[in-house]
N, C-alpha and C positions, 0 to 999 in steps of 0.2 A: 449603430454598432453596439451600443450598450444593451439595446433590446435583444439583439441576437445572442449576446453573451448570457443574459438572463435565461433565455429560452434554452440554450445549450446546457446550462447548469441544472435547470429543472429536468431536462430530459435525462441527464446523467443520473440525477438523484432518483428519478422514477425507475430507471433501469436497475440501479443498485438495489432499491427496495424490492422490486419484482424478483430479482435474482435471489435475495435473501428469503423472501416468502416462499418461492417455489422450490428452492433447494437449500435449506439451511445447513445441511451437513457439508455440502460442497463449498458453500460460502465460508463456513468455519475452517475448512481445510485451506482455502485460499488466504484467509486472514492469518492463519498459523504460518503458512509459507512466507507471507510478507514479513511477519515479525522475525522469523528465523533469518531471512535475508538481511534485515536491518541489523540483527544481532551479529551475524557473521561479518558484515561490513564494518561494524564498530570494532570487533575483535581484530580485524585485519589492519585497521587504522592504528589501533593501539600497538600491535606488533611492529608496524612500520615505524611509529614514533619511537618505540623502545630501541629498535635497531639503529635509528639515527643518533640516539644518545650514547650508545655503546661505542 
């Protein structure tokens, strides 16, 4: 089972590297979208917590 997990991780890393090398602009867009999503989620949590305090 551990061997299958290692193979899966290596395959994912190879795919990510291939994607970055073949289309760096699209990869950058996806990373930016990911960070924007995390930022929006953090803001939403902050707004929710502020609402609980008031």
